[in-house]
C-alpha positions as CSV (number, residue, x, y, z in Angstrom):
1,M,133.4,165.8,86.6
2,I,136.4,165.1,84.1
3,A,135.4,164.7,80.3
4,R,136.5,161.3,79.0
5,P,138.4,161.6,75.4
6,E,136.3,159.5,73.3
7,G,134.3,158.2,76.6
8,G,136.3,155.1,76.9
9,P,138.3,153.5,79.6
10,R,141.4,154.8,81.0
11,V,143.8,154.3,83.8
12,V,143.1,156.7,87.0
13,V,146.0,157.0,89.0
14,G,146.3,158.9,92.8
15,V,149.7,160.1,93.9
16,D,151.7,162.1,96.7
17,D,154.8,162.3,97.8
18,S,155.2,158.7,99.1
19,A,156.7,155.8,98.1
20,G,153.8,153.6,97.4
21,A,152.8,156.8,95.0
22,R,155.9,156.7,92.8
23,C,155.2,152.3,92.7
24,A,151.5,153.1,91.8
25,L,152.4,155.7,89.0
26,S,155.3,153.3,87.4
27,W,152.8,150.6,87.4
28,A,149.7,152.5,85.9
29,I,152.1,153.9,82.8
30,G,153.2,150.7,82.0
31,E,149.4,149.3,82.3
32,A,148.2,152.4,80.1
33,R,151.1,151.4,77.7
34,L,150.3,148.1,77.4
35,R,146.4,148.4,77.0
36,R,146.8,151.3,74.8
37,L,144.9,153.7,77.1
38,P,144.7,157.4,78.1
39,L,146.5,158.1,81.7
40,L,145.0,160.2,84.1
41,V,147.5,161.5,86.8
42,A,145.6,163.1,89.9
43,H,146.8,164.6,92.9
44,A,143.9,165.6,95.3
45,A,145.3,168.1,98.5
46,P,142.6,168.2,101.3
47,L,141.7,171.6,102.6
48,P,142.6,172.5,105.9
49,P,140.1,172.5,108.4
50,H,140.7,176.2,109.4
51,V,140.4,176.8,105.7
52,S,137.5,175.2,105.0
53,A,135.9,176.9,107.8
54,A,136.9,180.5,106.7
55,G,134.5,180.3,103.5
56,Q,135.7,182.3,100.7
57,L,138.9,183.5,102.3
58,G,141.0,180.5,101.3
59,C,141.0,181.4,97.6
60,G,144.3,182.3,97.5
61,I,145.2,178.6,99.4
62,T,143.2,176.3,97.5
63,E,145.2,178.1,94.5
64,A,148.3,177.5,96.0
65,L,147.9,173.6,96.7
66,R,146.9,173.4,93.3
67,A,150.4,175.1,92.4
68,S,152.1,172.8,94.6
69,G,150.1,169.7,93.5
70,A,150.8,170.7,89.8
71,E,154.4,170.8,90.7
72,L,154.3,167.3,92.5
73,V,152.9,165.6,89.6
74,A,155.7,167.0,87.1
75,R,158.5,166.1,89.8
76,L,156.9,162.6,90.3
77,L,156.8,162.3,86.5
78,A,160.2,163.1,86.3
79,E,161.5,160.8,88.9
80,V,159.7,157.8,87.5
81,C,160.0,158.0,83.8
82,G,162.4,160.9,83.2
83,G,159.4,163.1,82.0
84,P,155.8,162.8,80.7
85,P,156.0,159.1,79.3
86,E,156.4,158.4,75.6
87,G,153.7,156.4,74.0
88,V,151.1,157.5,76.7
89,D,148.4,160.0,76.3
90,L,148.8,161.9,79.7
91,T,146.3,164.2,81.5
92,A,147.6,165.2,84.7
93,L,145.3,167.2,87.5
94,A,146.0,169.0,90.5
95,L,142.7,169.3,92.6
96,V,142.2,170.3,96.1
97,G,139.7,168.1,98.2
98,E,139.6,164.7,99.9
99,P,141.7,162.5,97.9
100,G,139.5,159.1,98.5
101,A,136.4,160.7,97.3
102,T,138.0,163.1,94.5
103,L,139.6,159.5,93.0
104,V,136.2,157.6,93.1
105,R,134.2,160.8,91.4
106,L,137.4,160.7,88.7
107,A,136.9,156.9,88.1
108,G,134.3,155.7,86.2
109,D,133.0,152.0,85.9
110,D,135.1,151.1,83.2
111,D,138.6,152.5,84.3
112,I,141.3,151.3,86.4
113,L,142.2,152.8,89.4
114,V,145.8,152.6,90.7
115,V,146.3,153.8,94.4
116,G,149.6,153.4,96.2
117,R,149.5,151.2,99.3
118,G,151.8,152.1,102.4
119,T,152.1,151.2,105.7
120,R,150.8,153.6,108.7
121,G,149.6,152.7,112.0
122,P,145.9,153.0,113.6
123,F,147.0,156.4,115.2
124,S,148.3,157.8,111.4
125,R,144.9,156.5,110.3
126,L,142.9,158.2,112.7
127,L,144.5,161.8,111.6
128,R,144.6,161.2,107.9
129,P,142.0,158.1,106.7
130,S,143.4,155.8,104.4
131,V,142.5,156.8,100.5
132,R,143.1,153.3,100.1
133,L,140.4,152.0,101.9
134,H,138.1,154.7,100.8
135,C,138.6,153.9,97.5
136,A,137.9,150.2,98.1
137,R,134.6,150.4,99.9
138,R,133.2,153.0,97.3
139,A,135.0,152.7,93.8
140,R,132.9,151.8,91.2
141,A,136.4,151.3,88.8
142,T,138.8,148.3,89.2
143,L,140.9,148.9,91.6
144,V,144.8,148.1,91.8
145,C,146.7,149.0,95.1
146,V,150.6,148.5,94.6
147,R,152.8,148.3,97.3
148,P,156.5,149.3,97.3
149,P,159.1,146.0,97.0
150,A,160.3,145.7,100.8
151,F,163.8,146.4,101.5
152,D,164.9,142.8,101.2
153,T,163.2,142.3,98.1
154,L,165.5,145.0,96.2
155,L,168.5,143.1,97.9
156,E,167.7,139.8,96.7
157,S,167.2,141.6,92.8
158,L,170.4,143.4,93.4
159,A,172.3,140.2,94.5
160,V,170.8,138.2,91.3
161,R,171.7,141.0,89.2
162,D,175.3,140.6,90.9
163,E,175.8,137.1,90.2
164,A,175.0,137.7,86.2
165,P,177.8,137.8,84.1
166,G,178.4,141.2,82.8
167,S,176.2,142.9,85.1
168,A,177.3,146.1,87.0
169,P,176.5,146.4,90.4
170,D,174.0,149.2,91.6
171,S,176.2,151.5,93.5
172,R,173.5,153.3,95.1
173,F,172.1,150.2,96.8
174,R,175.6,149.4,97.3
175,R,176.4,152.5,99.4
176,L,173.0,152.1,101.4
177,G,173.9,148.3,102.5
178,R,177.3,149.9,103.9
179,R,175.5,152.3,105.6
180,L,173.1,150.1,107.3
181,R,176.2,147.5,107.6
182,L,174.5,144.6,105.2
183,P,176.4,142.1,103.5
184,L,176.4,142.7,100.1
């Protein structure tokens, strides 16, 4: 169990290398800043079945999973907000275990648990269960599921920004629109 600073509520966000996780991390940083709560960023990597069957022989693999998880958290923080966010008490964890169960254990009754919501098909869910659904069924904390914005929403926001006087168009999305042959 992870000890809480001063025992109060906090914002707990689970991250992986997905668009939904990036949006969830961004939302969680804003919520922690707004409510002046500590932020716990957690990445949980499941132990591969062949390693768990080997028992203690997988110690080097678990350390490698933790190290890659720590690198992932640092990279996501750099991508989302340019490094550790200012004005937020941040704790980052890289753990080994099933992501849903790990997040449920980390988040207490008075915490806000934030997860990303992706779009996966039923076959993909058979191979890798949904963390969001696991947390929705078992978490005692307040659960927030953050979905990445749809591509149409991004295009609409760019169109509004282009119509505003003195606004500069975002060239990244313009190039993407040209590649997809969209009228911008």
